[in-house]
C-alpha positions as CSV (number, residue, x, y, z in Angstrom):
1,X,-12.9,-35.3,119.0
2,X,-14.0,-36.9,115.7
3,X,-11.4,-38.4,113.4
4,X,-13.3,-37.0,110.5
5,X,-11.2,-34.5,108.6
6,X,-12.0,-30.9,109.5
7,X,-13.9,-29.1,106.8
8,X,-12.6,-25.7,106.2
9,X,-15.0,-22.8,106.5
10,X,-15.1,-20.1,103.8
11,X,-13.4,-17.8,106.2
12,X,-10.5,-20.2,106.7
13,X,-10.2,-20.7,103.0
14,X,-10.2,-17.0,102.2
15,X,-7.8,-16.1,105.0
16,X,-5.8,-19.3,104.3
17,X,-5.4,-20.0,108.0
18,X,-3.9,-23.4,107.5
19,X,-1.0,-21.9,105.5
20,X,-0.7,-19.0,107.9
21,X,-0.3,-21.2,110.9
22,X,2.1,-23.5,109.1
23,X,4.5,-20.5,108.8
24,X,5.6,-20.7,112.5
25,X,7.7,-23.5,114.0
26,X,5.9,-26.5,115.5
27,X,6.0,-26.9,119.3
28,X,8.6,-29.6,119.1
29,X,10.9,-27.4,116.9
30,X,11.0,-24.5,119.3
31,X,14.2,-23.7,121.1
32,X,12.1,-22.3,123.9
33,X,8.3,-21.7,124.2
34,X,8.6,-17.9,123.6
35,X,10.2,-18.5,120.2
36,X,6.7,-18.7,118.9
37,X,6.0,-15.2,120.3
38,X,9.2,-13.8,118.7
39,X,8.5,-15.3,115.3
40,X,4.8,-14.4,115.2
41,X,5.4,-10.8,116.2
42,X,8.0,-10.3,113.5
43,X,5.8,-11.9,110.9
44,X,3.0,-9.5,112.0
45,X,5.3,-6.5,111.6
46,X,6.3,-7.6,108.1
47,X,2.6,-7.6,107.2
48,X,2.3,-4.1,108.5
49,X,5.3,-3.1,106.4
50,X,3.7,-4.7,103.4
51,X,0.6,-2.6,103.8
52,X,2.7,0.6,104.3
53,X,4.6,-0.2,101.1
54,X,1.3,-0.6,99.2
55,X,0.1,2.8,100.5
56,X,3.5,4.5,99.7
57,X,3.0,3.4,96.0
58,X,-0.6,4.8,96.1
59,X,0.6,8.1,97.6
60,X,3.1,8.4,94.8
61,X,0.6,7.6,92.1
62,X,-2.0,10.0,93.4
63,X,0.4,12.8,93.7
64,X,1.5,12.3,90.2
65,X,-2.1,12.3,89.1
66,X,-2.7,15.5,91.2
67,X,-5.2,13.7,93.4
68,X,-4.2,15.4,96.7
69,X,-7.0,14.2,98.9
70,X,-6.5,10.6,97.9
71,X,-2.7,10.9,98.5
72,X,-3.4,12.4,101.9
73,X,-5.8,9.6,102.7
74,X,-3.1,7.0,102.0
75,X,-0.5,8.9,104.1
76,X,-3.0,8.8,107.0
77,X,-3.2,5.0,106.6
78,X,0.6,4.8,106.7
79,X,0.7,6.9,109.8
80,X,-1.9,4.7,111.4
81,X,0.3,1.6,110.9
82,X,3.3,3.5,112.3
83,X,1.3,4.4,115.4
84,X,0.3,0.8,115.9
85,X,3.6,-0.9,115.2
86,X,5.4,0.1,118.5
87,X,2.7,-1.7,120.5
88,X,3.1,-4.8,118.3
89,X,6.9,-4.9,119.1
90,X,6.1,-4.2,122.8
91,X,4.9,-7.8,123.0
92,X,8.5,-8.9,122.5
93,X,9.1,-7.6,126.0
94,X,7.1,-10.4,127.5
95,X,10.1,-12.6,126.6
96,X,12.8,-12.8,129.3
97,X,16.2,-11.5,128.2
98,X,17.7,-14.9,128.8
99,X,15.2,-16.6,126.6
100,X,15.6,-13.8,124.1
101,X,19.2,-14.7,123.7
102,X,18.3,-18.4,123.2
103,X,16.1,-17.3,120.3
104,X,18.6,-14.8,119.0
105,X,21.3,-17.4,118.7
106,X,18.9,-19.6,116.8
107,X,18.7,-16.9,114.2
108,X,22.2,-17.7,113.1
109,X,23.4,-14.4,111.5
110,X,19.9,-13.2,111.0
111,X,19.0,-9.7,112.2
112,X,16.2,-7.2,112.2
113,X,18.4,-5.1,110.0
114,X,17.6,-7.6,107.2
115,X,13.9,-7.0,107.3
116,X,12.8,-6.7,103.7
117,X,9.8,-4.6,104.5
118,X,11.6,-2.1,106.8
119,X,14.4,-1.7,104.2
120,X,11.9,-1.2,101.4
121,X,10.2,1.6,103.4
122,X,13.7,3.2,103.9
123,X,14.2,3.1,100.2
124,X,10.8,4.3,99.1
125,X,10.2,7.0,101.7
126,X,12.5,9.6,100.2
127,X,11.1,9.0,96.7
128,X,7.8,10.8,97.7
129,X,9.7,14.1,97.7
130,X,10.0,14.4,93.9
131,X,6.2,14.1,93.1
132,X,5.4,16.5,96.0
133,X,8.1,19.0,94.8
134,X,6.5,18.8,91.3
135,X,3.1,19.8,92.9
136,X,4.8,22.8,94.7
137,X,6.6,23.8,91.5
138,X,3.3,23.8,89.6
139,X,2.0,26.4,92.0
140,X,5.3,28.3,92.1
141,X,5.7,27.5,95.8
142,X,8.4,26.5,98.2
143,X,7.6,24.6,101.4
144,X,8.1,27.9,103.3
145,X,5.7,29.8,101.1
146,X,3.2,27.1,101.5
147,X,3.4,27.5,105.3
148,X,3.0,31.2,104.9
149,X,-0.2,30.9,102.9
150,X,-1.6,27.6,103.9
151,X,-5.3,28.6,103.6
152,X,-4.9,29.5,100.0
153,X,-3.5,26.0,99.2
154,X,-5.2,24.0,102.0
155,X,-5.2,20.6,100.2
156,X,-1.5,20.9,99.4
157,X,-0.7,22.1,102.9
158,X,-2.6,19.2,104.6
159,X,-0.7,16.8,102.2
160,X,2.6,18.4,103.3
161,X,1.7,18.0,107.0
162,X,0.9,14.3,106.5
163,X,4.3,13.8,104.7
164,X,6.2,15.3,107.6
165,X,4.1,13.3,110.0
166,X,5.1,10.1,108.1
167,X,8.8,11.1,108.4
168,X,8.3,11.9,112.1
169,X,6.4,8.7,113.0
170,X,9.0,6.6,111.2
171,X,11.8,8.2,113.2
172,X,9.8,7.6,116.4
173,X,9.3,4.0,115.4
174,X,13.0,3.6,114.9
175,X,13.8,5.2,118.3
176,X,11.3,3.0,120.1
177,X,12.9,0.0,118.4
178,X,16.3,1.1,119.7
179,X,14.7,1.1,123.2
180,X,13.6,-2.5,122.6
181,X,17.1,-3.4,121.6
182,X,18.4,-1.7,124.7
183,X,15.9,-3.6,126.9
184,X,16.6,-7.0,125.4
185,X,20.3,-7.1,124.5
186,X,21.8,-3.8,125.7
187,X,23.5,-1.1,123.7
188,X,27.1,-1.9,124.6
189,X,27.2,-5.0,122.5
190,X,27.2,-6.1,118.9
191,X,24.5,-7.4,116.6
192,X,24.7,-10.9,115.1
193,X,26.3,-9.2,112.1
194,X,29.1,-7.7,114.3
195,X,27.7,-4.2,114.1
196,X,27.6,-2.3,117.5
197,X,24.1,-1.9,118.7
198,X,24.9,1.8,119.3
199,X,25.2,2.2,115.5
200,X,21.4,1.9,115.3
201,X,21.1,5.3,116.9
202,X,22.6,7.0,113.8
203,X,19.7,5.7,111.7
204,X,17.1,7.6,113.8
205,X,18.6,10.9,112.5
206,X,17.9,9.9,108.9
207,X,15.1,12.0,107.4
208,X,12.9,11.3,104.4
209,X,12.2,14.9,103.7
210,X,15.0,17.2,105.0
211,X,13.5,20.1,102.9
212,X,10.3,19.9,104.9
213,X,12.1,20.0,108.3
214,X,14.2,22.9,107.1
215,X,11.1,24.8,106.1
216,X,9.9,24.7,109.7
217,X,13.2,26.3,110.8
218,X,12.8,28.8,108.0
219,X,9.3,29.7,109.1
220,X,10.5,30.2,112.7
221,X,13.2,32.6,111.4
222,X,10.7,34.4,109.1
223,X,8.3,35.1,111.9
224,X,11.1,36.5,114.0
225,X,10.2,34.3,117.0
226,X,13.6,32.6,117.0
227,X,15.4,35.7,118.2
228,X,12.8,38.3,119.1
229,X,9.6,36.7,120.6
230,X,6.6,38.9,120.1
231,X,3.0,38.5,119.1
232,X,2.5,38.1,115.3
């Protein structure tokens, strides 16, 4: 190999690959070889979170501007990331539980609960309800009434469906992450912050849009199918 300094391609300059690859530990700094896998996967997940956060802001802006199709488009992008993220975290499972503990102890008191991207999504998710509610109010609708007459307000209905899909996919992602915790460290133990791993299960029940979930229950009651099944 030539001693001549490598000349960066335009691609490397634009993607900033040198900086990107410097963000992981060097081989001689690793506590075990799979620490590189652990660190890289979590960095990838933070980039997904960053893109989700960008789209949440876009959804908010487009709803406030009454641009329903554009808002729905960005929700679809969010849901695409949330579909893909579980397979990203699945790669953590290639690490043996013993090596995982070596890496985990190297974190000090660090924890996935400190993820800035994840916590920002938790904070921002529920804020999408207010601009959506304003769109409903403008049409003198409730979520239940929108379900009843979806064809008359199809753009608004599709937007509502993507909002609840966002909520659902985020809950599924949290559930699958709990399964990862169960697989790697077990549930009858404590996190590095002293919080029982079982406490994570409570978070799965958190909903961004409880009003939308309740509307589905209300629709079931309205149709009569909850207590007297019969063709509509």
